[in-house]
Every structure is written in structure tokens, then in C-alpha cells.
Biotite code that builds the C-alpha atoms (Angstrom):
import biotite.structure as struc

atoms = struc.array([
    struc.Atom([317.078, 106.535, -2.643], chain_id="A", res_id=1, res_name="UNK", atom_name="CA", element="C"),
    struc.Atom([318.380, 105.566, 0.803], chain_id="A", res_id=2, res_name="UNK", atom_name="CA", element="C"),
    struc.Atom([318.396, 108.152, 3.614], chain_id="A", res_id=3, res_name="UNK", atom_name="CA", element="C"),
    struc.Atom([321.380, 107.984, 5.809], chain_id="A", res_id=4, res_name="UNK", atom_name="CA", element="C"),
    struc.Atom([321.378, 111.116, 7.924], chain_id="A", res_id=5, res_name="UNK", atom_name="CA", element="C"),
    struc.Atom([319.373, 114.425, 8.550], chain_id="A", res_id=6, res_name="UNK", atom_name="CA", element="C"),
    struc.Atom([320.834, 117.626, 9.600], chain_id="A", res_id=7, res_name="UNK", atom_name="CA", element="C"),
    struc.Atom([318.156, 118.523, 12.138], chain_id="A", res_id=8, res_name="UNK", atom_name="CA", element="C"),
    struc.Atom([319.413, 118.397, 15.700], chain_id="A", res_id=9, res_name="UNK", atom_name="CA", element="C"),
    struc.Atom([317.651, 117.225, 18.804], chain_id="A", res_id=10, res_name="UNK", atom_name="CA", element="C"),
    struc.Atom([317.489, 118.705, 22.312], chain_id="A", res_id=11, res_name="UNK", atom_name="CA", element="C"),
    struc.Atom([316.681, 115.377, 24.486], chain_id="A", res_id=12, res_name="UNK", atom_name="CA", element="C"),
    struc.Atom([318.189, 112.189, 24.316], chain_id="A", res_id=13, res_name="UNK", atom_name="CA", element="C"),
    struc.Atom([315.886, 109.897, 22.137], chain_id="A", res_id=14, res_name="UNK", atom_name="CA", element="C"),
    struc.Atom([315.597, 107.084, 24.733], chain_id="A", res_id=15, res_name="UNK", atom_name="CA", element="C"),
    struc.Atom([312.312, 105.934, 23.503], chain_id="A", res_id=16, res_name="UNK", atom_name="CA", element="C"),
    struc.Atom([313.344, 105.519, 19.982], chain_id="A", res_id=17, res_name="UNK", atom_name="CA", element="C"),
    struc.Atom([316.483, 103.794, 21.154], chain_id="A", res_id=18, res_name="UNK", atom_name="CA", element="C"),
    struc.Atom([314.267, 101.334, 23.317], chain_id="A", res_id=19, res_name="UNK", atom_name="CA", element="C"),
    struc.Atom([311.971, 100.732, 20.137], chain_id="A", res_id=20, res_name="UNK", atom_name="CA", element="C"),
    struc.Atom([315.113, 99.699, 18.271], chain_id="A", res_id=21, res_name="UNK", atom_name="CA", element="C"),
    struc.Atom([316.729, 97.588, 20.586], chain_id="A", res_id=22, res_name="UNK", atom_name="CA", element="C"),
    struc.Atom([313.661, 95.744, 21.262], chain_id="A", res_id=23, res_name="UNK", atom_name="CA", element="C"),
    struc.Atom([313.140, 95.212, 17.602], chain_id="A", res_id=24, res_name="UNK", atom_name="CA", element="C"),
    struc.Atom([316.502, 93.717, 17.270], chain_id="A", res_id=25, res_name="UNK", atom_name="CA", element="C"),
    struc.Atom([316.192, 91.626, 20.357], chain_id="A", res_id=26, res_name="UNK", atom_name="CA", element="C"),
    struc.Atom([313.216, 89.967, 19.130], chain_id="A", res_id=27, res_name="UNK", atom_name="CA", element="C"),
    struc.Atom([314.428, 89.392, 15.469], chain_id="A", res_id=28, res_name="UNK", atom_name="CA", element="C"),
    struc.Atom([317.649, 87.823, 17.245], chain_id="A", res_id=29, res_name="UNK", atom_name="CA", element="C"),
    struc.Atom([315.588, 85.508, 19.161], chain_id="A", res_id=30, res_name="UNK", atom_name="CA", element="C"),
    struc.Atom([313.426, 84.614, 15.903], chain_id="A", res_id=31, res_name="UNK", atom_name="CA", element="C"),
    struc.Atom([316.781, 83.653, 14.302], chain_id="A", res_id=32, res_name="UNK", atom_name="CA", element="C"),
    struc.Atom([317.481, 81.009, 17.253], chain_id="A", res_id=33, res_name="UNK", atom_name="CA", element="C"),
    struc.Atom([314.433, 79.351, 16.371], chain_id="A", res_id=34, res_name="UNK", atom_name="CA", element="C"),
    struc.Atom([314.219, 76.300, 14.038], chain_id="A", res_id=35, res_name="UNK", atom_name="CA", element="C"),
    struc.Atom([312.421, 77.453, 10.769], chain_id="A", res_id=36, res_name="UNK", atom_name="CA", element="C"),
    struc.Atom([309.070, 75.582, 11.472], chain_id="A", res_id=37, res_name="UNK", atom_name="CA", element="C"),
    struc.Atom([309.023, 77.627, 14.689], chain_id="A", res_id=38, res_name="UNK", atom_name="CA", element="C"),
    struc.Atom([309.685, 80.838, 13.314], chain_id="A", res_id=39, res_name="UNK", atom_name="CA", element="C"),
    struc.Atom([306.846, 80.297, 10.837], chain_id="A", res_id=40, res_name="UNK", atom_name="CA", element="C"),
    struc.Atom([304.424, 79.436, 13.854], chain_id="A", res_id=41, res_name="UNK", atom_name="CA", element="C"),
    struc.Atom([305.514, 82.570, 15.664], chain_id="A", res_id=42, res_name="UNK", atom_name="CA", element="C"),
    struc.Atom([304.631, 84.741, 12.868], chain_id="A", res_id=43, res_name="UNK", atom_name="CA", element="C"),
    struc.Atom([301.208, 83.046, 12.705], chain_id="A", res_id=44, res_name="UNK", atom_name="CA", element="C"),
    struc.Atom([300.709, 83.651, 16.544], chain_id="A", res_id=45, res_name="UNK", atom_name="CA", element="C"),
    struc.Atom([301.932, 87.042, 17.247], chain_id="A", res_id=46, res_name="UNK", atom_name="CA", element="C"),
    struc.Atom([301.339, 88.797, 13.635], chain_id="A", res_id=47, res_name="UNK", atom_name="CA", element="C"),
    struc.Atom([298.105, 90.338, 12.784], chain_id="A", res_id=48, res_name="UNK", atom_name="CA", element="C"),
    struc.Atom([295.814, 88.158, 10.613], chain_id="A", res_id=49, res_name="UNK", atom_name="CA", element="C"),
    struc.Atom([292.986, 90.044, 9.498], chain_id="A", res_id=50, res_name="UNK", atom_name="CA", element="C"),
    struc.Atom([290.608, 86.933, 9.101], chain_id="A", res_id=51, res_name="UNK", atom_name="CA", element="C"),
    struc.Atom([291.198, 86.261, 12.910], chain_id="A", res_id=52, res_name="UNK", atom_name="CA", element="C"),
    struc.Atom([291.208, 89.799, 14.143], chain_id="A", res_id=53, res_name="UNK", atom_name="CA", element="C"),
    struc.Atom([288.211, 91.033, 11.872], chain_id="A", res_id=54, res_name="UNK", atom_name="CA", element="C"),
    struc.Atom([286.779, 88.112, 10.094], chain_id="A", res_id=55, res_name="UNK", atom_name="CA", element="C"),
    struc.Atom([285.626, 85.936, 12.862], chain_id="A", res_id=56, res_name="UNK", atom_name="CA", element="C"),
    struc.Atom([288.025, 83.053, 12.158], chain_id="A", res_id=57, res_name="UNK", atom_name="CA", element="C"),
    struc.Atom([290.109, 81.166, 14.894], chain_id="A", res_id=58, res_name="UNK", atom_name="CA", element="C"),
    struc.Atom([293.580, 79.979, 15.135], chain_id="A", res_id=59, res_name="UNK", atom_name="CA", element="C"),
    struc.Atom([294.335, 76.388, 16.020], chain_id="A", res_id=60, res_name="UNK", atom_name="CA", element="C"),
    struc.Atom([294.671, 75.801, 19.684], chain_id="A", res_id=61, res_name="UNK", atom_name="CA", element="C"),
    struc.Atom([298.731, 75.400, 19.181], chain_id="A", res_id=62, res_name="UNK", atom_name="CA", element="C"),
    struc.Atom([299.212, 78.804, 17.508], chain_id="A", res_id=63, res_name="UNK", atom_name="CA", element="C"),
    struc.Atom([296.538, 80.789, 19.596], chain_id="A", res_id=64, res_name="UNK", atom_name="CA", element="C"),
    struc.Atom([299.573, 81.962, 22.298], chain_id="A", res_id=65, res_name="UNK", atom_name="CA", element="C"),
    struc.Atom([297.963, 85.173, 23.006], chain_id="A", res_id=66, res_name="UNK", atom_name="CA", element="C"),
    struc.Atom([294.426, 87.039, 22.650], chain_id="A", res_id=67, res_name="UNK", atom_name="CA", element="C"),
    struc.Atom([293.791, 87.950, 18.937], chain_id="A", res_id=68, res_name="UNK", atom_name="CA", element="C"),
    struc.Atom([293.694, 91.839, 19.628], chain_id="A", res_id=69, res_name="UNK", atom_name="CA", element="C"),
    struc.Atom([297.060, 91.763, 21.324], chain_id="A", res_id=70, res_name="UNK", atom_name="CA", element="C"),
    struc.Atom([298.682, 90.655, 18.008], chain_id="A", res_id=71, res_name="UNK", atom_name="CA", element="C"),
    struc.Atom([298.129, 94.514, 17.277], chain_id="A", res_id=72, res_name="UNK", atom_name="CA", element="C"),
    struc.Atom([301.123, 95.257, 19.601], chain_id="A", res_id=73, res_name="UNK", atom_name="CA", element="C"),
    struc.Atom([303.128, 92.208, 19.157], chain_id="A", res_id=74, res_name="UNK", atom_name="CA", element="C"),
    struc.Atom([303.181, 92.261, 15.515], chain_id="A", res_id=75, res_name="UNK", atom_name="CA", element="C"),
    struc.Atom([305.074, 95.405, 15.472], chain_id="A", res_id=76, res_name="UNK", atom_name="CA", element="C"),
    struc.Atom([308.168, 94.040, 17.083], chain_id="A", res_id=77, res_name="UNK", atom_name="CA", element="C"),
    struc.Atom([308.477, 91.177, 14.569], chain_id="A", res_id=78, res_name="UNK", atom_name="CA", element="C"),
    struc.Atom([310.185, 91.210, 11.275], chain_id="A", res_id=79, res_name="UNK", atom_name="CA", element="C"),
    struc.Atom([310.468, 88.956, 8.344], chain_id="A", res_id=80, res_name="UNK", atom_name="CA", element="C"),
    struc.Atom([314.229, 89.187, 7.591], chain_id="A", res_id=81, res_name="UNK", atom_name="CA", element="C"),
    struc.Atom([317.641, 91.219, 8.161], chain_id="A", res_id=82, res_name="UNK", atom_name="CA", element="C"),
    struc.Atom([316.790, 93.870, 5.337], chain_id="A", res_id=83, res_name="UNK", atom_name="CA", element="C"),
    struc.Atom([313.268, 94.142, 6.667], chain_id="A", res_id=84, res_name="UNK", atom_name="CA", element="C"),
    struc.Atom([314.685, 94.935, 10.081], chain_id="A", res_id=85, res_name="UNK", atom_name="CA", element="C"),
    struc.Atom([317.296, 97.161, 8.544], chain_id="A", res_id=86, res_name="UNK", atom_name="CA", element="C"),
    struc.Atom([315.313, 99.269, 6.731], chain_id="A", res_id=87, res_name="UNK", atom_name="CA", element="C"),
    struc.Atom([312.777, 99.845, 9.397], chain_id="A", res_id=88, res_name="UNK", atom_name="CA", element="C"),
    struc.Atom([315.494, 100.577, 11.860], chain_id="A", res_id=89, res_name="UNK", atom_name="CA", element="C"),
    struc.Atom([317.350, 102.953, 9.639], chain_id="A", res_id=90, res_name="UNK", atom_name="CA", element="C"),
    struc.Atom([314.378, 104.959, 9.101], chain_id="A", res_id=91, res_name="UNK", atom_name="CA", element="C"),
    struc.Atom([313.281, 105.126, 12.617], chain_id="A", res_id=92, res_name="UNK", atom_name="CA", element="C"),
    struc.Atom([316.628, 106.210, 13.814], chain_id="A", res_id=93, res_name="UNK", atom_name="CA", element="C"),
    struc.Atom([316.880, 108.931, 11.188], chain_id="A", res_id=94, res_name="UNK", atom_name="CA", element="C"),
    struc.Atom([313.378, 110.523, 11.984], chain_id="A", res_id=95, res_name="UNK", atom_name="CA", element="C"),
    struc.Atom([312.238, 108.975, 15.227], chain_id="A", res_id=96, res_name="UNK", atom_name="CA", element="C"),
    struc.Atom([314.538, 111.141, 17.346], chain_id="A", res_id=97, res_name="UNK", atom_name="CA", element="C"),
    struc.Atom([313.145, 114.356, 16.262], chain_id="A", res_id=98, res_name="UNK", atom_name="CA", element="C"),
    struc.Atom([309.683, 113.368, 16.477], chain_id="A", res_id=99, res_name="UNK", atom_name="CA", element="C"),
    struc.Atom([309.989, 112.148, 20.104], chain_id="A", res_id=100, res_name="UNK", atom_name="CA", element="C"),
    struc.Atom([311.847, 115.537, 20.554], chain_id="A", res_id=101, res_name="UNK", atom_name="CA", element="C"),
    struc.Atom([308.748, 117.501, 19.636], chain_id="A", res_id=102, res_name="UNK", atom_name="CA", element="C"),
    struc.Atom([306.610, 115.616, 21.962], chain_id="A", res_id=103, res_name="UNK", atom_name="CA", element="C"),
    struc.Atom([308.347, 114.365, 24.963], chain_id="A", res_id=104, res_name="UNK", atom_name="CA", element="C"),
    struc.Atom([309.012, 110.506, 25.682], chain_id="A", res_id=105, res_name="UNK", atom_name="CA", element="C"),
    struc.Atom([305.566, 109.506, 27.103], chain_id="A", res_id=106, res_name="UNK", atom_name="CA", element="C"),
    struc.Atom([303.787, 111.018, 24.177], chain_id="A", res_id=107, res_name="UNK", atom_name="CA", element="C"),
    struc.Atom([306.059, 109.379, 21.547], chain_id="A", res_id=108, res_name="UNK", atom_name="CA", element="C"),
    struc.Atom([305.145, 105.911, 23.020], chain_id="A", res_id=109, res_name="UNK", atom_name="CA", element="C"),
    struc.Atom([301.581, 106.649, 22.750], chain_id="A", res_id=110, res_name="UNK", atom_name="CA", element="C"),
    struc.Atom([301.852, 108.415, 19.411], chain_id="A", res_id=111, res_name="UNK", atom_name="CA", element="C"),
    struc.Atom([304.069, 105.406, 17.996], chain_id="A", res_id=112, res_name="UNK", atom_name="CA", element="C"),
    struc.Atom([301.793, 102.741, 19.191], chain_id="A", res_id=113, res_name="UNK", atom_name="CA", element="C"),
    struc.Atom([298.532, 104.480, 17.769], chain_id="A", res_id=114, res_name="UNK", atom_name="CA", element="C"),
    struc.Atom([300.088, 104.753, 14.166], chain_id="A", res_id=115, res_name="UNK", atom_name="CA", element="C"),
    struc.Atom([300.966, 101.246, 14.080], chain_id="A", res_id=116, res_name="UNK", atom_name="CA", element="C"),
    struc.Atom([297.434, 100.220, 15.237], chain_id="A", res_id=117, res_name="UNK", atom_name="CA", element="C"),
    struc.Atom([295.983, 102.774, 12.709], chain_id="A", res_id=118, res_name="UNK", atom_name="CA", element="C"),
    struc.Atom([298.485, 100.960, 9.929], chain_id="A", res_id=119, res_name="UNK", atom_name="CA", element="C"),
    struc.Atom([297.264, 97.743, 10.848], chain_id="A", res_id=120, res_name="UNK", atom_name="CA", element="C"),
    struc.Atom([293.507, 98.770, 10.372], chain_id="A", res_id=121, res_name="UNK", atom_name="CA", element="C"),
    struc.Atom([294.391, 100.192, 7.205], chain_id="A", res_id=122, res_name="UNK", atom_name="CA", element="C"),
    struc.Atom([295.439, 96.768, 5.929], chain_id="A", res_id=123, res_name="UNK", atom_name="CA", element="C"),
    struc.Atom([293.254, 94.710, 7.503], chain_id="A", res_id=124, res_name="UNK", atom_name="CA", element="C"),
    struc.Atom([289.846, 96.580, 7.010], chain_id="A", res_id=125, res_name="UNK", atom_name="CA", element="C"),
    struc.Atom([289.941, 96.508, 3.179], chain_id="A", res_id=126, res_name="UNK", atom_name="CA", element="C"),
    struc.Atom([290.409, 92.523, 3.357], chain_id="A", res_id=127, res_name="UNK", atom_name="CA", element="C"),
    struc.Atom([289.104, 91.380, 6.262], chain_id="A", res_id=128, res_name="UNK", atom_name="CA", element="C"),
    struc.Atom([289.168, 87.791, 5.206], chain_id="A", res_id=129, res_name="UNK", atom_name="CA", element="C"),
    struc.Atom([292.650, 87.652, 4.201], chain_id="A", res_id=130, res_name="UNK", atom_name="CA", element="C"),
    struc.Atom([294.750, 84.655, 6.336], chain_id="A", res_id=131, res_name="UNK", atom_name="CA", element="C"),
    struc.Atom([298.175, 86.384, 5.410], chain_id="A", res_id=132, res_name="UNK", atom_name="CA", element="C"),
    struc.Atom([300.087, 87.567, 8.684], chain_id="A", res_id=133, res_name="UNK", atom_name="CA", element="C"),
    struc.Atom([301.238, 90.906, 9.212], chain_id="A", res_id=134, res_name="UNK", atom_name="CA", element="C"),
    struc.Atom([304.342, 91.620, 10.861], chain_id="A", res_id=135, res_name="UNK", atom_name="CA", element="C"),
    struc.Atom([306.878, 94.723, 11.399], chain_id="A", res_id=136, res_name="UNK", atom_name="CA", element="C"),
    struc.Atom([307.450, 98.096, 12.536], chain_id="A", res_id=137, res_name="UNK", atom_name="CA", element="C"),
    struc.Atom([307.080, 99.623, 9.131], chain_id="A", res_id=138, res_name="UNK", atom_name="CA", element="C"),
    struc.Atom([303.290, 100.815, 9.966], chain_id="A", res_id=139, res_name="UNK", atom_name="CA", element="C"),
    struc.Atom([304.233, 102.686, 12.977], chain_id="A", res_id=140, res_name="UNK", atom_name="CA", element="C"),
    struc.Atom([307.501, 104.098, 11.517], chain_id="A", res_id=141, res_name="UNK", atom_name="CA", element="C"),
    struc.Atom([305.442, 105.158, 8.503], chain_id="A", res_id=142, res_name="UNK", atom_name="CA", element="C"),
    struc.Atom([303.509, 107.459, 11.289], chain_id="A", res_id=143, res_name="UNK", atom_name="CA", element="C"),
    struc.Atom([306.754, 109.176, 12.135], chain_id="A", res_id=144, res_name="UNK", atom_name="CA", element="C"),
    struc.Atom([307.453, 109.661, 8.714], chain_id="A", res_id=145, res_name="UNK", atom_name="CA", element="C"),
    struc.Atom([304.104, 111.384, 8.007], chain_id="A", res_id=146, res_name="UNK", atom_name="CA", element="C"),
    struc.Atom([304.869, 113.604, 11.048], chain_id="A", res_id=147, res_name="UNK", atom_name="CA", element="C"),
    struc.Atom([308.309, 114.382, 10.078], chain_id="A", res_id=148, res_name="UNK", atom_name="CA", element="C"),
    struc.Atom([306.996, 115.611, 6.521], chain_id="A", res_id=149, res_name="UNK", atom_name="CA", element="C"),
    struc.Atom([304.600, 118.014, 8.334], chain_id="A", res_id=150, res_name="UNK", atom_name="CA", element="C"),
    struc.Atom([307.087, 119.379, 10.759], chain_id="A", res_id=151, res_name="UNK", atom_name="CA", element="C"),
    struc.Atom([310.204, 119.462, 8.828], chain_id="A", res_id=152, res_name="UNK", atom_name="CA", element="C"),
    struc.Atom([309.713, 119.602, 4.925], chain_id="A", res_id=153, res_name="UNK", atom_name="CA", element="C"),
    struc.Atom([312.779, 121.613, 4.663], chain_id="A", res_id=154, res_name="UNK", atom_name="CA", element="C"),
    struc.Atom([315.017, 119.832, 6.882], chain_id="A", res_id=155, res_name="UNK", atom_name="CA", element="C"),
    struc.Atom([317.890, 118.364, 4.742], chain_id="A", res_id=156, res_name="UNK", atom_name="CA", element="C"),
    struc.Atom([318.451, 114.629, 4.480], chain_id="A", res_id=157, res_name="UNK", atom_name="CA", element="C"),
    struc.Atom([321.525, 112.909, 3.113], chain_id="A", res_id=158, res_name="UNK", atom_name="CA", element="C"),
    struc.Atom([320.669, 110.105, 0.910], chain_id="A", res_id=159, res_name="UNK", atom_name="CA", element="C"),
    struc.Atom([322.246, 107.352, -0.964], chain_id="A", res_id=160, res_name="UNK", atom_name="CA", element="C"),
    struc.Atom([321.280, 106.972, -4.783], chain_id="A", res_id=161, res_name="UNK", atom_name="CA", element="C"),
    struc.Atom([322.218, 103.821, -6.304], chain_id="A", res_id=162, res_name="UNK", atom_name="CA", element="C"),
    struc.Atom([323.059, 104.227, -10.016], chain_id="A", res_id=163, res_name="UNK", atom_name="CA", element="C"),
    struc.Atom([324.220, 100.703, -11.196], chain_id="A", res_id=164, res_name="UNK", atom_name="CA", element="C"),
    struc.Atom([327.816, 100.122, -10.512], chain_id="A", res_id=165, res_name="UNK", atom_name="CA", element="C"),
    struc.Atom([328.053, 103.757, -9.581], chain_id="A", res_id=166, res_name="UNK", atom_name="CA", element="C"),
    struc.Atom([326.498, 105.793, -6.344], chain_id="A", res_id=167, res_name="UNK", atom_name="CA", element="C"),
    struc.Atom([325.853, 109.337, -5.461], chain_id="A", res_id=168, res_name="UNK", atom_name="CA", element="C"),
    struc.Atom([325.181, 110.768, -2.105], chain_id="A", res_id=169, res_name="UNK", atom_name="CA", element="C"),
    struc.Atom([323.791, 114.055, -1.861], chain_id="A", res_id=170, res_name="UNK", atom_name="CA", element="C"),
    struc.Atom([321.433, 116.220, 0.658], chain_id="A", res_id=171, res_name="UNK", atom_name="CA", element="C"),
    struc.Atom([318.053, 116.364, -0.426], chain_id="A", res_id=172, res_name="UNK", atom_name="CA", element="C"),
    struc.Atom([315.004, 118.262, 1.316], chain_id="A", res_id=173, res_name="UNK", atom_name="CA", element="C"),
    struc.Atom([312.882, 115.966, 3.519], chain_id="A", res_id=174, res_name="UNK", atom_name="CA", element="C"),
    struc.Atom([309.845, 116.631, 1.286], chain_id="A", res_id=175, res_name="UNK", atom_name="CA", element="C"),
    struc.Atom([311.395, 115.248, -1.665], chain_id="A", res_id=176, res_name="UNK", atom_name="CA", element="C"),
    struc.Atom([312.610, 112.124, 0.288], chain_id="A", res_id=177, res_name="UNK", atom_name="CA", element="C"),
    struc.Atom([309.746, 111.394, 2.183], chain_id="A", res_id=178, res_name="UNK", atom_name="CA", element="C"),
    struc.Atom([307.160, 112.616, -0.331], chain_id="A", res_id=179, res_name="UNK", atom_name="CA", element="C"),
    struc.Atom([308.922, 110.416, -2.885], chain_id="A", res_id=180, res_name="UNK", atom_name="CA", element="C"),
    struc.Atom([308.683, 107.425, -0.460], chain_id="A", res_id=181, res_name="UNK", atom_name="CA", element="C"),
    struc.Atom([305.019, 108.187, 0.341], chain_id="A", res_id=182, res_name="UNK", atom_name="CA", element="C"),
    struc.Atom([303.966, 108.004, -3.807], chain_id="A", res_id=183, res_name="UNK", atom_name="CA", element="C"),
    struc.Atom([306.168, 104.865, -4.122], chain_id="A", res_id=184, res_name="UNK", atom_name="CA", element="C"),
    struc.Atom([304.119, 103.063, -1.215], chain_id="A", res_id=185, res_name="UNK", atom_name="CA", element="C"),
    struc.Atom([300.809, 104.381, -3.244], chain_id="A", res_id=186, res_name="UNK", atom_name="CA", element="C"),
    struc.Atom([302.390, 103.033, -6.578], chain_id="A", res_id=187, res_name="UNK", atom_name="CA", element="C"),
    struc.Atom([303.430, 99.597, -5.139], chain_id="A", res_id=188, res_name="UNK", atom_name="CA", element="C"),
    struc.Atom([300.018, 99.214, -3.455], chain_id="A", res_id=189, res_name="UNK", atom_name="CA", element="C"),
    struc.Atom([298.255, 99.733, -6.781], chain_id="A", res_id=190, res_name="UNK", atom_name="CA", element="C"),
    struc.Atom([300.780, 97.299, -8.701], chain_id="A", res_id=191, res_name="UNK", atom_name="CA", element="C"),
    struc.Atom([299.643, 94.557, -5.892], chain_id="A", res_id=192, res_name="UNK", atom_name="CA", element="C"),
    struc.Atom([295.858, 95.261, -5.627], chain_id="A", res_id=193, res_name="UNK", atom_name="CA", element="C"),
    struc.Atom([295.291, 91.727, -5.829], chain_id="A", res_id=194, res_name="UNK", atom_name="CA", element="C"),
    struc.Atom([296.797, 91.585, -2.140], chain_id="A", res_id=195, res_name="UNK", atom_name="CA", element="C"),
    struc.Atom([299.372, 88.834, -3.180], chain_id="A", res_id=196, res_name="UNK", atom_name="CA", element="C"),
    struc.Atom([302.500, 90.891, -2.595], chain_id="A", res_id=197, res_name="UNK", atom_name="CA", element="C"),
    struc.Atom([304.915, 90.373, 0.242], chain_id="A", res_id=198, res_name="UNK", atom_name="CA", element="C"),
    struc.Atom([304.847, 93.895, 1.548], chain_id="A", res_id=199, res_name="UNK", atom_name="CA", element="C"),
    struc.Atom([301.862, 95.381, 3.442], chain_id="A", res_id=200, res_name="UNK", atom_name="CA", element="C"),
    struc.Atom([301.570, 98.597, 1.324], chain_id="A", res_id=201, res_name="UNK", atom_name="CA", element="C"),
    struc.Atom([298.301, 99.551, 2.872], chain_id="A", res_id=202, res_name="UNK", atom_name="CA", element="C"),
    struc.Atom([299.876, 99.360, 6.222], chain_id="A", res_id=203, res_name="UNK", atom_name="CA", element="C"),
    struc.Atom([302.730, 102.127, 5.243], chain_id="A", res_id=204, res_name="UNK", atom_name="CA", element="C"),
    struc.Atom([300.014, 104.524, 3.533], chain_id="A", res_id=205, res_name="UNK", atom_name="CA", element="C"),
    struc.Atom([297.964, 104.076, 6.782], chain_id="A", res_id=206, res_name="UNK", atom_name="CA", element="C"),
    struc.Atom([300.517, 104.643, 9.158], chain_id="A", res_id=207, res_name="UNK", atom_name="CA", element="C"),
    struc.Atom([301.575, 107.701, 7.112], chain_id="A", res_id=208, res_name="UNK", atom_name="CA", element="C"),
    struc.Atom([298.472, 109.197, 7.185], chain_id="A", res_id=209, res_name="UNK", atom_name="CA", element="C"),
    struc.Atom([297.832, 108.700, 10.747], chain_id="A", res_id=210, res_name="UNK", atom_name="CA", element="C"),
    struc.Atom([301.107, 110.098, 11.732], chain_id="A", res_id=211, res_name="UNK", atom_name="CA", element="C"),
    struc.Atom([299.842, 113.165, 10.027], chain_id="A", res_id=212, res_name="UNK", atom_name="CA", element="C"),
    struc.Atom([296.390, 113.268, 11.429], chain_id="A", res_id=213, res_name="UNK", atom_name="CA", element="C"),
    struc.Atom([297.853, 112.897, 14.955], chain_id="A", res_id=214, res_name="UNK", atom_name="CA", element="C"),
    struc.Atom([300.687, 115.065, 15.065], chain_id="A", res_id=215, res_name="UNK", atom_name="CA", element="C"),
    struc.Atom([298.744, 118.347, 15.809], chain_id="A", res_id=216, res_name="UNK", atom_name="CA", element="C"),
    struc.Atom([297.610, 116.778, 19.116], chain_id="A", res_id=217, res_name="UNK", atom_name="CA", element="C"),
    struc.Atom([300.769, 114.943, 20.220], chain_id="A", res_id=218, res_name="UNK", atom_name="CA", element="C"),
    struc.Atom([303.615, 117.856, 19.372], chain_id="A", res_id=219, res_name="UNK", atom_name="CA", element="C"),
    struc.Atom([304.494, 120.648, 21.928], chain_id="A", res_id=220, res_name="UNK", atom_name="CA", element="C"),
    struc.Atom([302.436, 123.508, 21.359], chain_id="A", res_id=221, res_name="UNK", atom_name="CA", element="C"),
    struc.Atom([305.701, 125.684, 20.961], chain_id="A", res_id=222, res_name="UNK", atom_name="CA", element="C"),
    struc.Atom([306.464, 123.558, 17.816], chain_id="A", res_id=223, res_name="UNK", atom_name="CA", element="C"),
    struc.Atom([305.427, 124.963, 14.349], chain_id="A", res_id=224, res_name="UNK", atom_name="CA", element="C"),
    struc.Atom([304.581, 123.139, 11.389], chain_id="A", res_id=225, res_name="UNK", atom_name="CA", element="C"),
    struc.Atom([306.832, 123.442, 8.251], chain_id="A", res_id=226, res_name="UNK", atom_name="CA", element="C"),
    struc.Atom([310.184, 123.971, 10.007], chain_id="A", res_id=227, res_name="UNK", atom_name="CA", element="C"),
    struc.Atom([313.739, 124.010, 8.405], chain_id="A", res_id=228, res_name="UNK", atom_name="CA", element="C"),
    struc.Atom([315.090, 122.705, 11.799], chain_id="A", res_id=229, res_name="UNK", atom_name="CA", element="C"),
    struc.Atom([313.844, 121.923, 15.393], chain_id="A", res_id=230, res_name="UNK", atom_name="CA", element="C"),
    struc.Atom([313.782, 124.929, 17.782], chain_id="A", res_id=231, res_name="UNK", atom_name="CA", element="C"),
    struc.Atom([311.333, 123.891, 20.470], chain_id="A", res_id=232, res_name="UNK", atom_name="CA", element="C"),
    struc.Atom([312.056, 124.071, 23.983], chain_id="A", res_id=233, res_name="UNK", atom_name="CA", element="C"),
    struc.Atom([313.355, 121.161, 26.266], chain_id="A", res_id=234, res_name="UNK", atom_name="CA", element="C"),
    struc.Atom([310.745, 118.657, 26.683], chain_id="A", res_id=235, res_name="UNK", atom_name="CA", element="C"),
    struc.Atom([310.296, 116.085, 29.344], chain_id="A", res_id=236, res_name="UNK", atom_name="CA", element="C"),
])
């Protein structure tokens, strides 16, 4: 189930959503210009490594480019491949504009970053000795999805459903699309409980829950939960 568009209009230009997308794309293009070895070193230098963040381990001097705690921020702008980037940016573009709309530009920056931090800690805390670097905007975007689910569960989302050689496009309520997405993250997390999977499922879950927990404090007071579409006043 691949979301393509939602029918939820916005009242402000989603400047910050666009900036986050452009930043991630530019950083990824920069990654692609590096040699493969340099790309791998960059991931270890700028990605979140639980063992260095929480476990007391130290990176070799040639990899320790920035203070360890700052990797919580830099990791959000790195991606491991084209599909990783495209998938994340697609979800951010579809759902991020409405969340930015209900809280304004400045609050959306704080909300997005905080969801990313919550996601990283949700992945790192259960396995503080892990030396596997974590990168990607997925955790922060998961927070956006959690907020969207609470605000607009009845908004219609156009999805593409691959059916072998056939595909089908149809509109589904956001509750079905995002609820399915969240259940899938939990299922995949349970299936890779040994921590050897290539996807930080715990970060997705943690970011989603963080977004749901934070949206009451970030949204404009005129915006109600469980709406079908956006009807709030214009925000700064």
C-alpha cells in the first residue's frame, strides 16, 4: 500500500516541509558523490550509534568528526539508498504539509526534530551496546504520521496497491492507511527482534508514539482532533 496523495488542503505554504525535503535530497546527492568507503565512514561519523551515544564506547579519531550527541540531529538527514530516500520524502510530502499547517512553521521545526529524537532514543535505549549506525528521516516522519492519525483519521488518502502484474488505486481513510502502516512496523519489529534487520523498526514505532503524544501541545488551539479535513485559521 503506497500513499500517493491526500485530499486534505492546507492554508499556509508548507515552507518547512519543503526545506526538510530539499535538505535530505541535497545531503543524499552529496553522499552519492563520495567514494563507497567514504560513504560508509560518513554513516559511522554522522549516524546514531547506540554504543557511542549511550554505551560509553568511542569512535576512532578519524570517524569522530562531531560530538556524539549531535549525531541525533545529523542522522535525520542521511539516507541509505534511493528507495529509503524516496519513501521517506513521499510520506513527508503527503502528510507533513497538514501537520505544519496546524502548528505553524516554527513549531513544526521543533515538533519534527523532537519526534526524530524520540525515535532515535526508542531504537537506542533497548540495545545500548549496538554498534550499528542508524540514519534516516523515518523516525521524525513517523511522528508526523502519528499526529496526522489523531487529527485527520477520516481524511481520504489515494493509495496504490500492487497486486502482482496488476495494480489498483483507490481512496482509503487515513485511519486505514496509517493504522496499517503502524501495525506493519510492530509486526516487522517482532520479526527482527534479534536486532539484525536492516531497518530501525523501533525508531518508527517510537517516532509515531512521540508524535501522537506531542501533537496536543504543538497544534493550534482551534484545531480539533479526529477531523475529516483541515478547517483551522491561518497560522504564522
